[in-house]
N, C-alpha and C positions, 0 to 999 in steps of 0.2 A: 644902452645897457651893455656892459662888457663883463658878464658875470663869470664866465668860465675860462676865458682865454686870457693869457698874459701877453703883453706886447712891449716889454722892454728887457734888455739884457741885464744880468747881474754884474755888480762891480764891487770890489772891496771898499768898505767904508773906513773912514779914519775915526772909528768909533770904538765900541767896547768889544772885549772878547766874550767868550760864552759865559755870561753872568746874567742875573735876573734882568729882565726887560731890555736886554741888549740885542741889537740888530747889526748884522754885518752886510746887509744888502743895500743897494740903492735902487730907486724905482721912480716911475713917473705916474701921472694920472692914468687910471684904468689899467694899472700894471697887473693886478691879481684878480683871481676869481672870487666868487662868494665863498666865504670860509677861508680865504687866503689873506695873507698879510700884505698890506700895501706899505712898503717901507721907504721912507723919505729921508735922505741924508743931507744935512745942512753943510755942504762942502765949502761954500763960500765963507761962512762964518766960523768954520771949524767946530760946529756944534754937535750935539748928540743925535743919533738916529732915532726915528720914530717908527714904531711897529704898530699896525692896526690889528685889533683882535675882535672876536665876535662872541665872546663869552656871554654878553648880555643881549645877544641875538640882533644887534645892530652893529654896524662897523663903527668903531671908535678907537682912538689911540689908548695905549695903556694909561697915559696921564689923564685922559678924560673918562675913564671907566671907574664907576663908583663901586669897586670891588677890589679885594686884595688879590692881585694877579701878577705873575711873572711870565714873561714871553721870551722865547728863544727862536731866532731865525735859523733857517736851515744852514746858512753860512756859518753862523756862530757854533752850531752843533758840530760842523765839520772841523772848524778851527780847534775846538776843544776835544776833538775825537770822542764825541759822545755817541757811543753805539748802543747803549742800553739804558734802561731806567735806573739801574744802579749807578751808571756814570752821571745821569741827569741829576740824581739826588745830591751830588756834590756841589751843584751850582744853584739849585732852586731853594729859595728861602722856605724854611719850615718843612721841607720834604726830606724824609729819610726812607731808607730801603732796607728790608731784611728778607731772608728767604730760607725756609726749611729745606726746600728742594727747588729745582727749576719750575716744577709744576705748582709750587706753593709759595708764590711771590707775595710779599707783604709790603704795601705802601703806607706811610705814615705821614699825615699832615696835621700839625698842631696837637699831636698826642692821640689822634684817632686813627686806628689801624684795623685791618682785617687780619687777626692773628690765628694762623694755622686752621683756618676754616676752609675745608676743601670738599665737603660733602656735596652731592648733586644739588641740594637745596640751598647752599650757602650763597649769600651775596657779598659783594665788596663794600667796605666802608669808604674806600676812595675809588671813585668811578674812573674807568679808563674808556676814552672815546677815540675812535679812529675815523676821521672825516665825518664826524658828528654821529657815528654809529656806536652805541654802547657795546663794550666787549665784556661778556659775562664771566669768562674763566680766564683770570689774569695769566697764569702760567702757560696755558695752551695757545693763546693767541698773541702773546707779546714777545716779539723777537727783536732783532736789531732795527734801529732807526736808519733809514736810508731814503734818499731823494725826498727830503722833507721840506715843506715851505716854512712851517713853524710849529712850535709846541707851546701850549698855554697851560700853566699850572694855576688853578684857581683854588684859593684857600677858604675854608669855612664851609658850613653846610649849604648845599645848593638844592633847595626844595621846591623850586618853581620851574625854571626854564630849561635846565640841562638834561633833557631826555629822561633817563632813569634817575629817580630820586636818590641822592647820595648824602651821607651824613657828615663826611669829613672834608670833602673837596673833590676836585676833578683834575685829571691830566688829559688834555685834548691834543691829539696829533693830527696835523693837516698835511697831506702829501702835496708836492708841487704839482701844478696844473699844466695842461697843454697850452702852447702858445700859438700865435698866428703865423709865426715865421719859423724857419728851420734853425735849430740850434741843438747842441748836444755837448757832452763831456764824458770823459772817462778818467778814473783815478786808480792807480795801482800802488799798493803799499806792501812793504815787507818789514817784519819786526822780529824781535826775539821770540822764543818758543816756536820758531819756524812759522810765524804767522804770515799768511798770504791773503790779501784782500784786494779784489777787483770790483769796482762798481762803476756804473755809468748810466746815462740816459740820452734819449734822442726825442725831439718833439718838433712838431711842425703842422702845417695845414694839410687837410685831406679833402680839399674842395672849398667851395665858397662858404659852406655852413658848418663844416666839420674840422676838427683838429684832433691830433692824437699825441700820446706820450707813452713811451716805453722805458721802464727803468729796471735795473737788476743789481744784485750784489751777491758775490760769492766770497765766503770767508772760510779759511781752514787754519787751524792752530793746534799745536801740541798742548798737552795738559799742563796746567800750573802745578799739578800735584801728581804722585806716583804710587801705584799699587805694587809694593815690593813682593807680595805673595804670588802675583800672577804676571808681573812684568809688563804692565800696561799703564799708560797715562790716565789720569783722571782730570775732569773738568776741561777736557779738550773740546774743540768746536769744529764742526763740519756742516756748513749751512749753505743753502741756496734760497734766494728770495727774488721774486719777480712781481712787477706791477705794470698793468696796462690800463690806459684811459682813452676814452673817446668822448670828446665834448661836441655838443651840438647847439648852435645858436643861429637860427634862420635870420636871413638879412631882413632888416626892418620889422623885427618881431620882438615882442616882449617876453617870449618864452626862451628858456635856456635849459640845458640838461647835461649831465656828465655821468658816464657809466665807468666804474672803476672795478677792476678784477685784480686780485692779488693771490699769490701762492708762496708758501713757505715750507721748507723741509729742513730739519737739522737732526744731527745724530751726535752722540758722544758715548764715551765709556762710563758715564755716570759721574757722580761727584765724590769728592773726598770728604771723609768724616774724621775729625781729630777729637779724641776724647781726652779731656784734661781733668785733673783732680779739682774738685769743687772746694768750697771753704769749709765744709763739715770736717770734723775730726777724723783722722785716719784717711788712707787712700781709697778711692773708688776702685772697683775691680778692673775696669778697662785701662785706666791710667797706670795702675800697678802692672798690668800685663805689658803695656808699652815700655814701661821702665825696665822690665826684665828683657824684652827684645833688644832695647837700646844697649843693655849691658852685654848681651851675647854678640852683638855686631861690632867689628872693629871701628867702623865709621859712625856707630851710634844710630839714632833714629831721628830724622828731621821732622819738624812739625808738618811738613808737606809730604810725608810718607806715611802710609797706612797699610794694614793687612786685612782688607775686607774679605769676609767669607762669601763664597758663591754657593747658593742654596740649591739642593736637588729637591725639586717639588714633587709632591705626591703624583705617581704615575709616570715621572720622567726617569730616564736612565742616566743622563748627564746633568751636572749642575748648570745653572743658568748664570751667566756673567752679569756683573753690574752693567747697566746700560741706560740710555735715554734716547727715545725716538719721538719726534713730533712732526706732524704734517697738518697743514691748515689751508683752506681756500676761503676767499671772501668775495662777495659781490655787493656793490653799493650803487644805487641809482638815486641821484640828487637832481630834482627837477624844480624849476621856479618859474613863476609868472608874475609880472609886474602889472597889477591893476592900478587904476588912477589913485585909489584910496589905500592900497596895501599891497604887500608882496606875499603871495602864497608859495610856500615851500614844502615839498614832499621829500622825505628821506627814507628810502627803503633799503634795509640791510639784510644779508643772509651770510652766515658763516657756518663752516662745518670743519671739524678737525678731529684728530685722534692722537693719542699719545700712549706710550708704553715706557714704564720706568721701573728699574730694579736697583735698590740700594741697600747697603748694610748701614744701619743707624749708628753703630758704634765704631766702625772702622777696624775692629779686631774682635776675634771670637775664639771659642774653644777649639776650633778646627785649624788654628793657625799652624803654619808649617815649622814653627819653632818649639812646638810641644809645650807651650806655656800652660800651666795649670794654676788658676787663681780661684779661691773661693768666690762663688757667685758670678764667675765669668761665664756669661751666657750671650748668645747672639739673637738678634731679632731682625733679620732682613725683611724688607717691605717690597712687595710687587704691586704696582698700580697700572691699570689700563683704563683709559677714558676715551669715550666717543661723545661728541656733542654736535648738535645742530641748533642754530639759533636764527630766529626771524624777528626783525624789528620793523616797525613802521611809525613814523612821526609825521605829523602835519602841523604847520605853523602858519598863521596869518599875522603879519607884522605891519603895522601902520608906520608911516614916516614919523620921525620925532618932531614934536611941535616946534615951529619956528617962531621965536619971540615969546608967545604965550599960547596956552591951550592944551588940549588932551592928546595923548598918544596911547596906543594899546597893542597888546599881543594876546592872541588866542591860540590854543593848540590842544592836540591829543597825542597820546603815545600808547603803543601796544608792543608787547614782547612775549615771544613763546620759545621756550627752551626744552629740548629733549637731551637729557644727560644720562649716559650709562657709565657707571664707574665700578670696576672690580678691584678689590683689595685682597691680598693674601699675606698674612703675617705668620712668620714661623718663629719658633723658639727652640733653642738647643743648649743644654747645659751639661757640663761634665761633672762638676762637684759644687755644692752638694746635690743629691737627687731631690728636687722639689717639684711636686705635681704643679701643673699649670705653666711650668717653664720648659715645656717641650711640645712638639707636635706642630700642626698647621691648622689655621682657621682661615676661612674665606668669607667674604661678603660680596654679593652681587646686587648692586643697587641701581635701579632704573627710576629716574625722577623726571617729573614734568613740572615746569615752572611757567606760570602765566602772570603777566603784570599788565595793567592798563591804567592810564591816568588821563585826566583832563586838567588843563591849567589856563590861567589868565592873569594878565598884568595890566594895570591902568596907571598911567602917569599924567601928572598935571604940571605944566610949567607956568609959574606965576609971572616970571620975567626972565631976563637974560641970566640972572644970577641964581634963582631959586627954583628947585624942582622937587616934587615928591612922587614916589612910585610905590605902589602897593600891588602885591601878587598873591595868588592862592592856588594850591595844587591839591587835587584829590588823587590818592594813590590806592590801588587795590592789588594785592598779591595773593595768588593761589599756588600752593605747593603740594604736590602729591607724588606718590610712587609706590614701588614695591621693593623690599629688601629681603634677601635670603642670606641667612647666616649658617655656615656649615662647618663642622669639625672634620676637615679633610683627612687628618691623620693624627693619631695619638702616639705619644712616645717619640723617641729619636734614637740615633745610633748608639747612645750610651744607655738609655733605658727604654728599649723597644716595646716593652710590655706594659708600660704605664697607661692605664685606661682613661686618664683625665685629659680632656682636650686643652689646647693652649689657651691661656687667657688672651684677650678679655672675653672670649665666648663663654657662656654659662657652663659651669662644670657638670650640669645635669645632662648635657649632650654627650653621647658616646661617638666613637669614630663612625663617620658616615651620617650622623644625625645632625639635626639643626632645626631651623624654623624658616617659615616664609610668611610675611605679614605685609599688609598695606599700611600706608601712613598718609595723612593729609591734614591740612589746615589752611586758614586764610587770614589775612590781616588787611586792615585799611587805615588810612590816616589823612588828615588835612594838615598841610604845611604852609603856613602863611609867611610872607616876608614884606617888610616895609623899609624903604630907604629914603632919607632926605639928603638932597645934594645942594651945596652952596658953592658957587664959583664966582667970586668977586671980580676976577680978571682971568685972562686965558692961561695964566701961569700958576693958578691956585685952584685946587678943588678940595673941598672938605665934605666928608659924608658921614652919616651915622646910619647904622643898619640894625634891624631886628630880623633875624632869619632863623629858620627851622629846617631840620632834615629828618628823613625817615629811612630806615633799613629793615627789611622784612625779617621775620623769624625763619627758623629752619629746623632740620633734624640731624642727629648724629650720623657720622660717616660709617662707623663700625659698631653698632649697638650689640650688647651681649645677649639680649633676649627680646621677645616681641614687645614687652612693656616699654623697654628702653627705646625700641625702634619707633613706637607710636608717640612717644613723648617729645614734644617740640620745645625749643627754646624760643624766647620771646623776641619781638623786634627791638631795635635800638631807636632812640630819638635824641635829637640834640637841639638845644636852644641857644642861640648865639646873639650877644649884644656886642656891637663893634663900632668903633669910631676911627676914622682914618683921614689922612691928609696927603695930597700929592702936590709937590712944589717944583717949579722950575725957576732957575736963577741965571743971571749973567748971560742974557741973550742966548738961551738954550745951551749953555756950557755946563750946567750942573742941574742935578735932580735929587730930590729926597722924597721918598715915599714911606709913610709910617702908618702903622695900624695898632690899635690896642683892642683886645677882646676878652670877653668873659663868657664861657660856655658851660652849660649844665648838660651833662652827658647821662642819659637815663637808660637803665637796663642794658648796659653794654655787654656784648657777647664776648666771653673770655674762654679760650680752650687751653687746658693743661694736660700734661701727662702725669698720671697717678701711679706712684710706687705700689699702692695697695692692690689695685685691679689690673696693673700693667695695661692701662687703656687711656684713651683721650676722653676727657670730660668737658663739655661746654656748659658754662654757667652764665647767668645774667647777673652781673654785678648790680647791686641795688642802684648805685648812682656814682657819679664822679664829677669833679670840678676841674676845669681847665681855664687858666688865665695866662695871658701872654702879651708880649710886645714884639712887633716885627718892624724892621727898618731896612730899606734898600737905598743905596746912594750911588751916584754916578757923576763923574766930573771929567772935563777935558781942560787940563791947565793950559795947554797950548796945542795948536793943530798937530795931529799925528800921535799924541800921547793921551791915553785915557786910563782912569782908575775907576774901580767899582767895588762894591761890597754889599753884603747882606748880613743881618743879624737877627736871631730869634732867641727870646728868653721865655721859658715856660715855668709855670708853677701849677702842678697838677696833684690830685689825690683822689684815691678811692674813698667812698662814703658808705659805711654800713655794708661791708662786703666780706662775708665769710663763705669761702668756696666750698665745693663738695668734698675736697680733701681735708677740710677742717681748719685751714689756715685763716686767721683773722687778718685781713688786709686793710683795715680802716686806717686812713691817713697815709697809706703807702703811695709813692709816686707811680704813675701809670707805667705799665710794662712796655718795653720796646720803644720808649720815648726818650730821646736825648734831653738833658736838662737845658742845654743851650746848643745853638749851631751858629757858625759864622763862616763867611768866605770873603776872600779878597782877590781881586784880579787886576792885572795891568797889561797894557798893550802899547807898543811903540812901533810906528810905521814911518819910514823915511825913504827918500830917493837914494839910489846908488848910481852915481854918474848920470847917464841918460835914461836909466830905468826909473820911471815914475812909480813911487811906492814900491820900490824894488826889494826892500828889506822890511820884514815884519817880525817882531818878537813878542810873544805873549806868555804870561805865567799866571797860574791860578793856584790858590791854597784854600782848602776848606777844612774845617775842624768841627767835630761834634763832641758834646760832653758825655759824661757817664750816663749809661742807661742800664736798666734791669731787664733781664730776659724773662722773668716770671713775676706775677703780681706780688708775691711775698718778698721780693727783693733779695733772694738768696743767691742768685746767679747774675753777675754784673759784668758789664763791658766797660773798661776804663776809657777816658777820653782819648781820642787820637785825631791826627790830621793827615791829609793827603796833599802832596805837591805835584803839579803837572805843568808842562810847558811845551812850547812849540816855536820853532824858527823857520820862516819861509823866505825864499828868494824868488822873485817874479821878474824874469827878463822881459816878458811881454804880458799883455792883458790876458792872453790865452795859455800861458805856460807858467806853472808854479812848481818849485822844488821845496820839500819841507822835510824837517826831522822833528820828531815828537817824542814825548815821554810822559807816562802817567805813574803816580806813586813813586816819585823819584827817590824818596828816602827808604823805599822798600819796607814800609810799615806793615807789621803783622797784626791783622785785625780780623774780627769775626762778623759775619753777617747773619749768624744764627747760633743759638745755644739752647740745649734742653737739659735741665737738671734732672739727673736720674741716678739713684743709688749712690749719691755722693760724688758722682762724676758729672761733667758737662760735655755732652756730645755736641760738637761744634762744627760749623762750616766756615771756612776761611774766605776772606775777600781776595781780590787779585793782588799779586805781588807787583814789583816794578816791571813795567813793560815799556818798550821803546822801539823806534823804527824810522823808516824813511819812506816818503811817498813822492810820486809825481803826478800832477794833474794837468790835463790838456782839455781845453774847451774849443769848440768849433761851431 
């Protein structure tokens, strides 16, 4: 058993660039650890690489897995300069990414997304797993990807095997494991916006039974955007990340273990908010103010420039700048023992982190230094502080898959305990007209406890070499409780200091210094079955049909106006999925085609909106929704050294019987934050240069997503757009590579978030054109 040690070096494959199911590594038998990808490259035949995944809790190739899955090797992530989940979304079929703020990241698979749900009790619709440990707070724990073995993106509800029950799909990140021999590498990169990135790793034996690995990444970059009111960059990056591992595998033993510790710290000046005029008649107040500022400046006002207000909070003397600080640590202990009849695996995870964020939602306000006065021009900066500790424990007992015919099985249990403390302060300030509830400061101090436990089992029967049926069932139980305090910190503002009404959304019955403290609690439980039939007439064809379900627990509002609202929970979500898929290989492993068609019934989906009436966020359970779609991924090697690949998703979605709390009737509307279509194309060419074997490599990738609506009623929309990226590498030796790279080559201006508000759309922009050069040395 070689479970946690790797024992072969990496090499560039003559295969695909960073696109679905692509791998850039080569390997040999026993190359990777449990939870690691064993990648085999058919060099002699010039065929496609094979990447092994563990989404179904047994090692199998992507082509032999009866689930819709895309897999990316660490080498392919480096080639595509995929540093974040936003970068990953450009290459993964059916995955899209939006974000209100770095702490409110939203992942969407097949139209299912966790939309602006960031209360201590909120769950994700798309599960994030790091080394098989579920990550409960997406924005606090998800930083740059570095020293990665592979990433698996599983589409559709995962209601049985993947740790925490998820309704839409899962993104699983696996770090590279220690090896039995010494090796290492370091990469240094410099790019525009003065970006400096240095990363590296070293690994090797620490005795007969131990091996270690240490990896790091340091990244510093100026902001893509600029605060002209205070003269500082926005969306800049200053981050440090470390990961250390110790693997233990006694000689002549069936036991193995790996301990992983990681640390992340990043800082920035906060993010840029661009407010643009919405489709409603007349200009919104913030877009009108921007137009006036643009007219006053000789150089105008770029979409990447803003004038965010810095708020002076109650009790402070000086204003607080926009900012973002995040720090997190994690520990993972993965132990396994091979019995004769099954493998017992224990995965223990602990994560702790804190974050502090201040941002101006509109990017311009009544205190701007140009003296702009526009009716209804008010500001509403948000200050968030979050502390979380999370403990998870999973046990799995997995039998070998039946050989020829017979039964196989999986049994397991899961436990999770979260302690989340989240403080929010919302301020309002308005110059004209004087409107009560549009001034002052309100605060919420929310301490939540979330407990989840589950038991699950799966039984498979193989009738013969071609036909297998698998059925599984999971029982999930969620308990969520906590205490929330809502306070009117300050009434009035600099323009109307004597106004006695506290700022919305806190109830106007509270005076300055008044408020409430109340407890909340609720629990939910669900059975989620799954059945899959597999038909494999030969090694090159797999056809499967799946009935699957998923469950996401309910929760409570983040900033409730009164005790009644604080104690009122929204309901869980459930998804039922019918899917049929096929995986095909052709021409002696030179071409692949994976397709899937699905129909999902999405019940009680949780939708959060910003109301113009109460100036607050409201979470509704839409009665129902339907999602139908088709996915396809293709890869081909026309001749050795040249590869083409692509992915396509077409979706047909609609809300059913959904009238939200604001009064909008959304029946028949396309699901919010969901592209109507997505596709990507990639190509890579590798050739010799003189005596340099594979000395030149050129890769290019283009991804495009269709129109989407930012809200359920479809009044704020994002047009279709595409992003072009590329890379050129020269490799004089196997251990030395020089590269130049670029992302968003056409400098497309696009948004990753928009909130419709008083006729305007407060928007967050995606990254502009970036480019640079790097050198990589391996030893």
